[in-house]
C-alpha positions as CSV (number, residue, x, y, z in Angstrom):
1,M,211.8,-159.4,-31.2
2,S,210.1,-161.8,-28.8
3,N,207.5,-164.2,-30.2
4,I,204.9,-162.7,-27.9
5,H,204.9,-159.5,-30.0
6,K,204.5,-161.3,-33.3
7,I,201.0,-162.3,-32.3
8,K,198.9,-159.2,-32.6
9,A,195.6,-160.9,-33.4
10,A,193.9,-164.2,-32.8
11,P,194.9,-167.0,-35.2
12,N,192.3,-168.0,-37.7
13,N,190.2,-170.6,-36.0
14,G,186.7,-169.9,-37.2
15,D,184.6,-168.2,-34.6
16,W,185.7,-169.7,-31.3
17,A,188.1,-168.1,-28.9
18,V,187.5,-170.8,-26.2
19,E,186.2,-174.3,-26.5
20,A,186.1,-176.3,-23.2
21,H,184.6,-179.7,-22.9
22,G,184.0,-181.7,-19.6
23,L,186.6,-179.8,-17.5
24,V,187.0,-181.4,-14.1
25,K,189.2,-180.3,-11.1
26,T,189.1,-182.0,-7.7
27,F,190.9,-180.9,-4.5
28,G,190.7,-183.7,-2.0
29,D,187.0,-184.5,-1.5
30,N,185.9,-181.2,-3.2
31,R,185.0,-181.5,-6.8
32,A,185.5,-177.7,-7.5
33,V,184.8,-178.0,-11.3
34,D,182.5,-180.8,-12.3
35,G,182.3,-181.2,-16.1
36,V,182.2,-177.6,-17.3
37,N,181.5,-176.9,-21.0
38,L,182.1,-173.5,-22.4
39,N,182.1,-172.1,-26.0
40,V,183.2,-168.5,-26.3
41,R,182.8,-166.7,-29.6
42,A,185.7,-164.5,-30.7
43,G,185.1,-160.7,-30.4
44,T,182.5,-161.0,-27.6
45,I,182.2,-160.6,-23.9
46,Y,181.3,-163.9,-22.2
47,G,180.2,-163.9,-18.6
48,V,180.6,-166.7,-16.2
49,L,178.1,-165.9,-13.4
50,G,178.1,-167.6,-10.0
51,P,178.5,-167.2,-6.2
52,N,181.8,-167.5,-4.4
53,G,183.0,-171.1,-4.5
54,A,181.0,-172.0,-7.5
55,G,184.1,-173.0,-9.5
56,K,184.6,-169.8,-11.6
57,T,188.2,-169.0,-10.7
58,T,189.3,-172.7,-10.9
59,T,187.8,-172.9,-14.4
60,I,189.7,-169.7,-15.5
61,R,192.9,-171.0,-14.0
62,M,192.6,-174.2,-16.0
63,L,191.9,-172.3,-19.3
64,A,194.8,-170.0,-18.6
65,T,197.3,-173.0,-18.1
66,L,197.7,-172.1,-14.4
67,L,196.1,-175.4,-13.3
68,K,196.0,-178.8,-14.9
69,A,192.6,-180.3,-15.4
70,D,191.9,-183.7,-14.0
71,A,189.6,-184.5,-16.9
72,G,188.2,-182.8,-20.0
73,S,189.9,-180.7,-22.7
74,A,190.1,-177.0,-23.7
75,Q,191.3,-175.1,-26.7
76,I,192.2,-171.4,-27.0
77,F,191.8,-170.3,-30.6
78,G,192.3,-173.9,-31.7
79,H,195.4,-174.5,-29.5
80,D,195.2,-177.3,-26.9
81,V,195.7,-175.8,-23.4
82,A,197.5,-178.9,-22.1
83,K,199.6,-179.7,-25.1
84,E,200.4,-176.2,-26.4
85,S,200.5,-174.2,-23.2
86,Q,203.4,-172.0,-24.4
87,I,201.4,-170.8,-27.4
88,V,198.2,-170.4,-25.3
89,R,200.1,-168.2,-22.9
90,Q,201.0,-165.9,-25.7
91,L,197.4,-165.5,-26.7
92,I,195.9,-164.6,-23.3
93,G,196.0,-161.9,-20.6
94,V,194.9,-162.8,-17.1
95,T,193.6,-160.2,-14.5
96,G,192.6,-161.3,-11.1
97,Q,190.8,-159.7,-8.2
98,Y,193.9,-158.1,-6.8
99,A,196.6,-156.0,-8.5
100,S,199.7,-158.0,-9.1
101,V,202.1,-155.0,-8.8
102,D,204.9,-153.8,-6.6
103,E,203.6,-151.2,-4.2
104,S,207.0,-149.6,-3.6
105,L,207.2,-148.5,-7.3
106,S,205.2,-146.0,-9.4
107,A,202.6,-147.0,-12.0
108,T,205.0,-146.2,-14.8
109,E,207.8,-148.3,-13.2
110,N,205.5,-151.3,-12.8
111,L,204.4,-151.2,-16.4
112,V,207.9,-150.8,-17.7
113,I,209.1,-153.8,-15.6
114,F,206.2,-155.9,-17.0
115,S,207.0,-154.8,-20.5
116,R,210.7,-155.5,-20.1
117,L,209.9,-159.0,-18.8
118,L,207.8,-159.6,-21.9
119,G,210.8,-158.7,-24.1
120,L,210.1,-155.1,-25.1
121,G,213.1,-152.7,-25.4
122,R,213.6,-149.9,-23.0
123,G,212.2,-147.2,-25.2
124,E,209.2,-149.3,-26.4
125,S,208.5,-150.2,-22.7
126,R,208.2,-146.6,-21.7
127,R,206.1,-145.8,-24.7
128,K,203.7,-148.7,-24.0
129,A,203.5,-147.7,-20.3
130,A,202.5,-144.1,-21.2
131,E,199.9,-145.4,-23.7
132,L,198.3,-147.7,-21.2
133,L,198.3,-145.2,-18.4
134,E,196.5,-142.7,-20.7
135,E,194.0,-145.4,-21.8
136,F,193.1,-146.2,-18.2
137,G,193.0,-142.6,-16.9
138,L,196.1,-143.0,-14.8
139,T,198.4,-140.4,-16.4
140,E,198.2,-137.9,-13.6
141,A,199.1,-140.7,-11.1
142,A,201.9,-142.1,-13.2
143,K,204.7,-141.2,-10.8
144,R,202.7,-141.8,-7.6
145,P,203.7,-144.8,-5.4
146,L,201.1,-147.6,-5.6
147,K,200.7,-147.6,-1.9
148,N,198.8,-144.3,-2.4
149,F,196.5,-145.7,-5.0
150,S,192.8,-146.4,-4.4
151,G,191.4,-149.9,-5.0
152,G,189.9,-148.8,-8.3
153,M,193.2,-147.3,-9.5
154,R,195.0,-150.5,-8.6
155,R,192.5,-152.6,-10.5
156,R,192.8,-150.5,-13.6
157,L,196.6,-150.7,-13.4
158,D,196.4,-154.5,-13.1
159,L,194.2,-154.6,-16.2
160,A,196.6,-152.4,-18.0
161,A,199.5,-154.7,-17.1
162,S,197.7,-157.7,-18.5
163,L,197.3,-155.8,-21.9
164,I,201.0,-155.0,-22.5
165,A,201.3,-157.9,-24.9
166,Q,198.0,-157.0,-26.7
167,P,196.5,-160.5,-26.1
168,P,193.5,-161.4,-28.3
169,L,191.8,-163.2,-25.3
170,I,191.6,-161.6,-21.8
171,F,190.4,-163.4,-18.7
172,L,188.9,-161.0,-16.1
173,D,188.4,-162.8,-12.8
174,E,185.9,-160.7,-10.8
175,P,187.7,-157.5,-11.9
176,T,185.3,-155.1,-10.1
177,T,185.0,-156.8,-6.7
178,G,185.0,-154.2,-4.0
179,L,184.9,-151.2,-6.3
180,D,182.5,-148.3,-5.8
181,P,179.7,-147.9,-8.4
182,R,181.5,-145.0,-10.2
183,T,184.7,-146.9,-10.6
184,R,182.9,-150.1,-11.6
185,N,181.1,-148.2,-14.4
186,Q,184.5,-146.9,-15.5
187,M,185.8,-150.4,-15.6
188,W,182.8,-151.5,-17.6
189,D,183.5,-148.8,-20.2
190,T,187.1,-150.0,-20.5
191,I,186.1,-153.6,-21.0
192,R,183.7,-152.6,-23.7
193,R,186.5,-150.6,-25.5
194,L,188.7,-153.6,-25.3
195,V,186.2,-155.7,-27.3
196,K,185.7,-152.8,-29.8
197,M,189.5,-152.9,-30.3
198,G,189.3,-156.6,-31.3
199,S,189.8,-158.5,-28.0
200,T,187.7,-161.3,-26.6
201,V,186.8,-161.1,-22.9
202,L,185.9,-164.0,-20.6
203,L,184.6,-162.4,-17.5
204,T,183.7,-164.1,-14.2
205,T,181.5,-162.2,-11.8
206,Q,179.1,-162.7,-8.9
207,Y,177.4,-159.4,-9.8
208,L,174.2,-159.9,-11.6
209,Q,174.1,-156.4,-13.0
210,E,177.6,-156.7,-14.3
211,A,176.7,-159.8,-16.3
212,D,173.5,-158.2,-17.6
213,E,175.3,-155.0,-18.6
214,L,178.4,-156.5,-20.3
215,A,178.0,-160.1,-21.4
216,D,176.9,-161.1,-24.9
217,R,176.3,-164.6,-23.5
218,I,176.3,-165.9,-19.9
219,A,177.0,-169.2,-18.4
220,V,175.4,-169.7,-14.9
221,I,177.7,-171.9,-12.9
222,D,176.9,-173.4,-9.5
223,R,178.7,-176.0,-7.5
224,G,181.2,-176.6,-10.3
225,R,178.6,-177.1,-13.0
226,V,177.1,-175.0,-15.8
227,V,173.4,-175.0,-15.0
228,A,172.3,-172.6,-17.7
229,E,173.7,-170.8,-20.7
230,G,172.4,-168.2,-23.1
231,T,172.0,-164.5,-23.6
232,A,170.6,-162.4,-20.7
233,N,167.2,-162.3,-22.4
234,E,167.2,-166.0,-23.2
235,L,167.9,-166.8,-19.5
236,K,165.2,-164.4,-18.3
237,N,162.7,-165.8,-20.8
238,S,163.5,-169.3,-19.7
239,I,161.9,-168.9,-16.3
240,G,158.7,-167.2,-17.4
241,T,157.0,-164.4,-19.2
242,S,157.2,-160.7,-18.5
243,S,154.8,-159.1,-16.1
244,L,152.5,-156.2,-16.7
245,Q,151.9,-153.7,-13.8
246,L,149.0,-151.2,-14.0
247,S,148.2,-148.6,-11.4
248,I,144.6,-147.4,-11.5
249,K,143.7,-143.7,-10.7
250,N,140.3,-144.4,-9.2
251,L,140.3,-147.4,-6.8
252,E,136.5,-147.9,-7.4
253,D,137.5,-149.0,-11.0
254,M,139.7,-151.8,-9.8
255,N,137.3,-154.7,-10.3
256,D,136.3,-153.5,-13.8
257,A,139.9,-153.0,-14.7
258,R,140.9,-156.4,-13.5
259,Q,138.2,-158.1,-15.5
260,I,139.3,-156.3,-18.6
261,V,142.9,-157.2,-18.0
262,E,142.1,-160.9,-17.6
263,R,139.7,-160.9,-20.6
264,V,142.2,-159.2,-23.0
265,L,145.3,-161.0,-21.8
266,K,143.6,-164.3,-21.1
267,V,145.4,-164.7,-17.8
268,R,144.8,-164.6,-14.1
269,S,145.9,-161.4,-12.3
270,T,146.7,-160.3,-8.8
271,V,145.6,-157.1,-7.2
272,A,147.3,-154.8,-4.6
273,L,144.1,-153.1,-3.4
274,G,145.8,-150.5,-1.1
275,I,147.8,-149.0,-3.9
276,G,145.5,-149.7,-6.8
277,R,147.9,-151.9,-8.7
278,I,147.2,-154.9,-10.9
279,N,149.9,-157.4,-11.8
280,A,149.5,-159.9,-14.6
281,P,151.8,-162.2,-16.6
282,M,152.2,-161.2,-20.2
283,A,153.6,-163.4,-23.0
284,D,152.9,-161.1,-25.9
285,A,153.8,-157.4,-25.6
286,D,151.7,-156.5,-28.7
287,I,148.5,-157.2,-26.7
288,V,149.2,-154.1,-24.6
289,T,147.8,-151.9,-27.3
290,D,144.5,-153.9,-27.3
291,L,144.4,-153.6,-23.5
292,L,144.9,-149.8,-23.5
293,V,142.1,-149.4,-26.0
294,A,139.7,-151.6,-23.9
295,L,140.5,-149.6,-20.7
296,R,140.0,-146.3,-22.5
297,E,136.7,-147.4,-24.0
298,S,135.5,-148.3,-20.5
299,G,136.6,-144.9,-19.1
300,I,139.2,-146.4,-16.8
301,Q,142.2,-144.0,-16.3
302,L,145.7,-145.3,-15.6
303,A,148.1,-143.6,-13.2
304,E,151.1,-145.7,-14.4
305,M,151.9,-148.7,-16.5
306,S,155.1,-150.8,-16.8
307,V,156.3,-154.1,-18.3
308,Q,159.0,-155.9,-16.5
309,K,161.1,-158.9,-17.6
310,P,162.4,-161.4,-15.0
311,T,165.7,-160.3,-13.5
312,L,168.9,-162.3,-13.6
313,D,168.6,-162.5,-9.8
314,E,165.2,-164.3,-10.4
315,V,166.9,-166.5,-13.0
316,F,169.7,-167.6,-10.6
317,L,167.3,-168.1,-7.7
318,T,165.0,-170.3,-9.9
319,I,167.8,-172.4,-11.4
320,T,169.9,-172.9,-8.3
321,G,167.6,-172.4,-5.3
322,H,169.8,-169.6,-3.9
323,G,171.0,-166.1,-4.7
324,A,174.1,-165.4,-6.8
325,T,175.9,-163.6,-4.0
326,G,175.4,-166.3,-1.5
327,N,178.4,-168.3,-0.3
328,S,178.8,-171.8,-1.3
329,S,179.8,-174.4,1.4
330,E,182.7,-175.3,-0.8
331,E,184.1,-171.7,-1.0
332,S,186.9,-172.1,1.5
333,N,188.1,-175.3,0.0
334,E,188.3,-174.0,-3.5
335,I,190.1,-170.8,-2.5
336,I,192.6,-172.6,-0.3
337,H,193.4,-175.3,-2.9
338,T,193.6,-173.1,-5.9
339,K,196.1,-170.9,-4.1
340,E,198.2,-173.9,-3.1
341,A,198.1,-175.3,-6.6
342,G,199.3,-172.0,-8.0
343,A,202.0,-171.4,-5.4
């Protein structure tokens, strides 16, 4: 039996699946990765959020032994990426933005070929292919040539292929890029199931909602550097408090309502007079009850009330000065050089 099948679970290395310190990668004059530090806890989904060209893919390629770092170090479940690359490769699965499969073959044939290359026997390869096709909802299309697959089906097959060896750590490099919302949600469900089954997922994305929905922790990366790190709520709270929005039924009550809001919350508010809405920052959600009592005692009726936290989009804009989906000026250099390095 191949060594790759002897490793069914992550080795015992405490809590960390990934430990990276000061990773640097330079392509000519472009410092694509500039001192990246990452610590990914085993059994979690860790999101690396940033725009095209931020250095996400280059970081993944270094962690996956596909690129050699110019400086810094990284360990996967305690194994040094540079010194123990063969062991590291047995512990990981890598899925990119495009399905790495043969379009002239069927889904079953592709998975059987991948399984045979990884050392599985003929019968075991076919059994594994059938299991994965069922898991990813591709059984009905198992015999269909891949040239007739949709983008979402190709992406699911690519992810299935990366799981043949049951790796404890899975790198997903923008796995839902270009997918429609329904297929993207299906991929999210699959990723959640992988973690429930014991895998650790390191996910790169430029979709703010994707990071918010999936990741237990998020590293915001921009121009090759990690500029913020934490849970989604920690990142949102780092740029300010939540905001309270009140819509008043009777516009003639606006002034009285605003005075009450400012007195109870002890803040300055803003008013949208035309639609009868008051906006105010709110650090303590418990005070909302006191505010509602005060408004009721004054006979002021509300049409609507909501409390909104800052969004990840606002976090990214505040931290970096631009949106997460904007293109970096370094984008073309990073893409060209990473392809050349991996050729």
